[in-house]
C-alpha atoms as one frame of an Amber mdcrd trajectory, in Angstrom:
protein
   4.723  32.260  10.774   1.197  30.387  11.104  -0.521  29.021  13.832  -2.197
  25.806  12.701  -4.329  24.767  16.064  -2.889  21.538  17.770  -0.159  21.242
  15.228   1.666  24.255  16.969   3.592  27.341  15.679   5.648  26.451  12.842
   7.568  28.430  10.026   8.966  28.118   6.687  10.229  31.558   6.260   8.636
  34.981   5.479   5.328  33.532   3.665   1.713  34.517   4.836  -0.411  31.398
   4.901  -4.013  31.000   3.463  -6.990  30.501   5.565  -7.543  26.879   6.658
  -9.659  24.776   4.245 -12.636  24.657   6.734 -13.101  28.161   6.577 -14.049
  27.943   3.074 -17.644  27.779   1.944 -18.426  24.061   1.701 -18.591  23.408
  -1.970 -16.251  26.073  -2.982 -13.777  25.035  -5.927 -10.248  26.622  -6.349
  -8.406  27.702  -9.635  -4.766  27.828 -10.431  -3.530  31.602 -10.156  -1.801
  31.384 -13.643  -4.691  29.900 -15.557  -2.789  29.604 -18.725   0.043  27.367
 -17.097  -0.405  23.540 -16.863  -1.568  21.910 -13.553   1.416  21.012 -11.553
   0.724  17.942  -9.335   3.047  16.269  -6.903   2.286  12.787  -5.591   3.781
  12.175  -2.040   4.802   8.646  -1.178   6.519   8.677   2.408   7.328   5.028
   2.292  10.780   3.512   0.937   9.304   0.417  -0.034   7.684  -0.172  -3.353
   4.164  -1.932  -2.627   0.821  -1.461  -3.841   0.268   1.982  -2.781   3.249
   3.035  -4.947   2.201   1.217  -8.098  -1.217   3.046  -7.714   0.580   6.303
  -7.572   2.756   5.331 -10.543   0.105   4.553 -12.712  -1.631   7.910 -12.035
   1.512  10.134 -12.522   2.639   8.359 -15.639  -0.530   9.558 -17.206  -0.782
  12.962 -15.977   1.303  14.209 -18.747  -1.175  13.176 -21.307  -3.852  15.417
 -19.578  -1.592  18.448 -19.942  -0.322  18.241 -16.076   3.131  18.603 -15.051
   3.387  15.522 -12.681   5.794  15.190  -9.666   6.708  12.392  -7.078   8.255
  12.968  -3.893   9.707  10.296  -1.831  12.535   8.994   0.073  15.724   8.228
  -2.338  15.579   4.750  -1.848  12.155   4.634  -3.314  12.790   7.071  -6.085
  15.685   4.917  -7.163  13.288   1.734  -7.404  10.604   3.459  -9.472  12.722
   6.103 -11.387  13.078   3.722 -14.477   9.258   3.590 -14.213   8.292   7.440
 -14.120  11.278   9.203 -15.781   9.962   8.075 -19.364   6.934   9.871 -18.813
   8.526  13.046 -17.937   7.557  12.708 -14.137   9.815  15.069 -11.948  11.312
  13.438  -8.830  11.964  14.907  -5.630  13.863  13.492  -3.028  12.295  13.983
   0.517  12.763  11.926   3.396  10.717  12.515   6.784  11.311   9.902   9.340
   8.445  10.770  11.822   6.151  13.737  12.588   8.748  15.574  14.540  11.028
  15.401  11.508  10.898  19.129  10.999  14.042  19.418   8.627  12.397  17.106
   6.146   9.146  19.014   6.230  10.919  22.075   5.664  12.711  20.731   2.549
   9.406  19.449   1.452   7.552  22.862   1.949  10.588  24.496   0.108  10.453
  22.233  -2.801   6.504  22.706  -2.836   6.945  26.608  -3.044  10.118  26.660
  -5.574   8.034  24.328  -7.905   4.591  26.375  -7.540   2.912  23.075  -6.723
  -0.975  23.691  -7.450  -2.213  20.440  -6.040  -0.637  18.100  -3.443  -1.670
  14.466  -3.389  -0.886  12.404  -0.650  -1.230   8.452  -0.268  -2.375   7.428
   3.329  -2.707   9.187   6.628   1.169   9.242   7.381   1.798  11.299   4.055
  -1.141  13.795   5.076   0.516  13.855   8.463   3.845  15.103   7.140   2.829
  17.137   4.359  -0.477  18.680   4.505   0.195  21.469   7.228   3.398  22.317
   5.345   1.511  22.492   2.216  -0.913  25.115   3.613   1.685  27.157   4.883
   3.518  27.709   1.396   0.075  28.259  -0.172  -0.498  24.986  -2.209  -4.180
  25.485  -3.165  -5.303  21.857  -3.054  -4.729  18.750  -1.060  -5.964  15.319
  -2.159  -5.722  12.292   0.053  -6.053   8.751  -1.143  -6.701   6.215   1.632
  -5.601   2.669   0.453  -7.486   0.878   3.501  -8.107   0.637   7.072  -5.036
   1.370   9.246  -5.399  -1.846  11.220  -1.778  -1.500  12.541  -3.311   1.466
  14.599  -6.001  -0.105  16.279  -4.298  -0.901  19.669  -1.925   1.761  20.075
  -3.097   4.280  22.523  -2.330   7.483  20.434  -2.075   6.106  17.007  -5.387
   4.157  17.487  -7.214   7.389  17.668  -8.536   9.092  14.736  -8.880  12.418
  16.644  -5.669  13.628  14.804  -7.191  12.398  11.581 -10.279  14.262  11.851
  -8.273  17.578  12.569  -5.962  16.840   9.460  -8.881  16.166   7.429  -9.605
  20.150   7.646  -6.776  20.532   5.454  -7.726  18.072   2.855 -10.134  19.337
   0.028 -10.961  15.796  -1.160 -10.717  12.225  -0.201 -10.307   9.297  -2.454
 -10.883   5.680  -1.228  -9.754   2.939  -3.169 -12.854   0.706  -2.148 -15.972
   1.048  -0.754 -14.447  -0.653   2.445 -12.020   2.177   2.465 -14.655   4.809
   2.085 -16.642   3.213   4.893 -13.475   3.402   7.123 -13.078   7.266   6.258
 -16.825   8.036   6.984 -17.396   5.845   9.740 -14.505   5.368  11.832 -12.640
   8.884  11.116 -16.063  10.536  10.873 -14.882  12.471   7.701 -17.441  14.315
   5.775 -19.355  11.962   3.069 -19.339  14.884   0.721 -15.589  15.006   0.680
 -14.998  11.469  -0.110 -15.055   9.432  -3.674 -14.770   5.997  -4.026 -12.459
   5.171  -6.855 -11.459   1.556  -7.183  -7.983   0.795  -8.050  -7.208  -0.322
 -11.674  -4.517  -2.084 -13.517  -3.074  -1.648 -17.258  -4.966  -4.884 -18.562
  -3.092  -4.695 -21.689  -0.226  -5.951 -19.634  -1.998  -8.620 -18.044  -3.409
 -11.023 -20.839  -4.290 -14.671 -20.345  -1.617 -16.648 -21.986  -2.000 -19.834
 -24.013  -0.587 -23.227 -22.775   2.702 -22.808 -24.702   3.374 -19.292 -23.301
   2.624 -20.675 -19.717   4.962 -23.425 -20.170   7.612 -21.247 -21.408   7.193
 -18.909 -18.270   7.585 -21.915 -15.955  10.638 -23.222 -17.931  12.240 -19.479
 -17.504  11.856 -20.025 -13.761  12.842 -23.899 -13.729   9.241 -25.051 -12.576
   8.878 -28.058 -14.417   6.753 -30.642 -12.801   6.018 -28.616  -9.855   2.588
 -27.397  -8.453   3.265 -23.973  -8.144   1.624 -21.419  -5.587   2.409 -17.850
  -5.643   2.274 -15.159  -3.149   3.029 -11.786  -4.659   3.416  -8.963  -2.066
   5.558  -7.292   0.562   7.122  -9.459   3.116   5.308  -7.761   5.905   2.845
  -8.803   8.851  -0.060  -7.560   6.844   0.408  -9.882   4.092  -0.244 -12.922
   6.141   2.734 -15.123   4.662   3.146 -16.903   7.997  -0.430 -18.485   7.630
   0.574 -19.597   4.150   3.821 -21.110   5.770   1.659 -23.061   8.195  -0.807
 -24.275   5.440   2.231 -25.521   3.153   3.252 -27.799   6.393  -0.480 -29.251
   5.741  -0.437 -29.701   2.141   3.052 -30.951   1.507   2.209 -34.527   2.541
  -0.790 -34.543  -0.244   1.007 -32.930  -2.915   4.766 -33.990  -3.137   5.462
 -31.530  -5.915   4.274 -28.335  -4.496   6.619 -25.274  -4.524   5.755 -21.863
  -3.271   6.907 -18.827  -4.690   7.213 -15.466  -2.346   7.639 -12.541  -4.709
   8.429  -9.509  -2.757  10.932  -7.720  -0.367  10.071  -6.383   3.105  10.930
  -6.224   7.034   9.693  -9.774   7.496  12.127 -11.688   5.186  14.370 -13.046
   7.816  11.614 -14.140  10.109   9.898 -15.874   7.356  13.118 -17.650   6.198
  13.609 -18.812   9.838  10.135 -20.164   9.983  10.485 -22.010   6.765  13.489
 -23.612   8.167  11.802 -24.596  11.621   9.321 -26.333   9.360  11.918 -28.080
   7.172  10.201 -26.404   4.294  13.111 -24.663   2.752  12.943 -27.058  -0.110
   9.668 -26.116  -1.179   9.438 -22.344  -0.669  11.662 -19.888  -2.795  11.997
 -16.327  -1.935  12.259 -14.313  -5.153  12.673 -10.811  -4.166  10.981  -7.831
  -5.943   9.804  -8.801  -9.556   9.688  -5.822 -12.068   7.607  -8.421 -14.269
   4.821  -9.825 -12.190   2.813 -10.956 -15.108   5.440 -13.751 -15.940   5.180
 -15.016 -12.345   1.511 -14.998 -12.414   1.332 -16.944 -15.807   3.646 -19.585
 -14.400   1.449 -20.091 -11.130  -1.126 -22.948 -10.706  -2.737 -20.912  -7.941
  -2.363 -17.305  -6.678  -2.672 -16.692  -2.819  -3.389 -13.503  -0.956  -3.454
 -14.321   2.739  -3.714 -10.872   3.831  -5.038  -9.681   7.313  -6.189  -6.464
   6.019  -6.190  -4.689   2.358  -7.499  -1.621   0.665  -8.275  -3.057  -2.814
  -5.201  -5.234  -3.476  -3.394  -5.030  -6.931  -2.066  -8.273  -7.166  -5.705
  -9.740  -7.272  -6.643  -7.511 -10.022  -3.458  -8.561 -11.826  -4.013 -12.545
 -11.088  -7.470 -12.293 -12.356  -6.639 -10.262 -15.381  -4.255 -13.223 -16.387
  -7.423 -15.837 -15.582  -5.206 -17.426 -12.551  -7.241 -19.167 -10.041  -7.187
 -17.259  -6.696  -7.277 -18.062  -2.983  -7.629 -14.950  -0.620  -8.746 -14.094
   2.924 -12.539 -12.957   3.141 -11.542  -9.380   4.553 -12.790  -5.667   3.235
 -11.353  -4.387   0.044 -10.444  -7.880  -1.248 -13.866  -9.138  -0.998 -14.758
  -6.408  -3.518 -12.803  -8.112  -6.141 -12.395 -11.705  -5.128 -16.154 -13.074
  -5.247 -16.443 -16.458  -3.259 -17.222 -19.385  -5.694 -17.371 -16.549  -8.413
 -14.040 -15.257  -9.391 -11.958 -17.182  -6.488 -12.092 -18.913  -3.168 -12.338
 -16.908   0.146 -11.295 -18.066   3.416 -11.229 -16.362   7.012  -8.219 -14.462
   7.702  -5.422 -16.120   9.707  -6.894 -19.621   9.343  -4.117 -21.914   8.048
  -6.327 -25.023   7.996  -8.890 -23.132   5.653  -6.323 -21.959   3.409  -4.715
 -25.256   2.899  -8.052 -26.812   2.280  -8.916 -24.103  -0.448  -5.540 -24.304
  -2.224  -5.984 -28.347  -2.211  -9.393 -27.994  -3.855  -7.976 -25.790  -6.534
  -4.874 -27.947  -7.390  -7.180 -31.432  -7.242 -10.180 -29.750  -9.471  -8.600
 -28.471 -12.778 -12.362 -27.539 -14.068 -13.211 -25.372 -10.942  -9.529 -23.568
 -11.333 -10.372 -22.804 -14.930 -13.861 -21.640 -14.226 -13.064 -19.020 -11.593
  -9.890 -17.913 -13.812 -12.198 -17.345 -16.675 -14.874 -15.576 -14.609 -12.317
 -13.482 -12.888 -10.829 -12.052 -16.035 -14.509 -11.041 -17.351 -15.007  -9.430
 -13.958 -11.690  -7.481 -13.963 -12.389  -6.214 -17.777 -15.519  -4.892 -16.540
 -14.867  -3.137 -13.166 -10.956  -2.520 -12.827  -9.577  -1.050 -15.950  -6.625
   1.457 -14.858  -7.785   3.908 -17.488 -11.222   4.407 -15.747  -9.572   4.820
 -12.366  -6.894   7.440 -14.315  -9.898   9.301 -15.664 -12.045   9.490 -12.532
  -9.051  10.609 -10.706  -8.290  13.532 -13.070 -12.124  14.104 -12.584 -11.506
  14.969  -9.076  -8.863  17.510  -9.881 -11.099  19.101 -12.604 -13.720  19.771
  -9.832 -11.122  21.450  -7.685  -9.615  23.246 -10.537 -12.512  24.093 -13.012
 -10.463  26.538 -15.057  -8.348  23.858 -15.923  -9.393  21.702 -19.066  -7.236
  18.694 -18.220  -8.511  16.720 -21.406  -6.574  14.059 -22.831  -5.655  14.740
 -26.594  -6.938  12.437 -29.082  -8.853  10.210 -26.714 -12.509  10.479 -25.962
 -13.575  10.774 -22.142 -13.975   7.619 -20.196 -16.544   7.337 -17.423 -16.193
  10.236 -15.292 -18.598   8.981 -12.553 -17.502   7.628  -9.183 -19.583   6.710
  -6.232 -19.804   8.803  -3.533 -19.332   7.119  -0.154 -22.215   7.594   2.115
């Protein structure tokens, strides 16, 4: 049994828990007990839907084997089925765990049993929910280190009496050894809103495999459009979950404003999510069903991006959106909302156009300007590609993440065989 303050008394069997992390000296680091065996790292993803957070985690776990680690992913069965083809070929082990709420102790006990049986050395949680569900259990079963990646401000919690408070977050932060923020905005959220110690926070920008997102020639773009039967269309692409966060409703309103000026306009909604039925109803009510296509989840976003005239990201909040990296890597012109995180990659009039969030009129105007001005669209696309090459390479993101692991486990070499180390520096929040 282990008493964890406000979390109360919980038990996962006869095991003696370690002291909470806040009792350690401020800068103390840990090492694996069996120093000769590979570091066992488990990434925990509590959501059943595959989105940007999940893509971020997949890119890291797929690389960990080359650093000598034994990588794991734990999450709900629906998610594991969706990502399995992308992780099993890299020898990533999957663990099916579904925790439905903070009160789901059965799910937590199952997770704890897996952590103990697999002798996990480092639990890497993605977002606060993952930490809430898993961190207390991990401490009880003697997982030496816990890391949390914050993918952006939890705007959805702001107006809820209990969930809007960050008191719980501050208590849980005592169990977490390091916080990774995917953008400076996310780092500020951790430090200012949640009041997490700045020395625990490291900003590591999201990245993508730029070899998969290379600007295509005219013939290749035309072939991509032909495969999607887009001949003669002015194509607007929004790539992301069908969720309130992504702002599809404002794009639907913008399309109503645009269709009178652009008779061949077509919007592609690529993604899945809980809002699909509602968005379809909105399109029907606006008589837009002939110019909006719902494509579902795409495993080949590059082909969709290559076929688009304009990529739109009308989100209400973000961490640092992967779709923006992908679109700019392909030199596609972008319109996005001017929100924290997104504005670190889409720079107004330099790598894209920014508009206020939840503003359909401004969104329509920016899209129209790119559809009318091919020179502007091409210039922003070219500059976007250069900016992404210099700042958002996935290899740097992975190396900086592994550097966090090195700091926590100095006895582990974690060197990538045959490859010189990339930049190991990452800016600290604060």
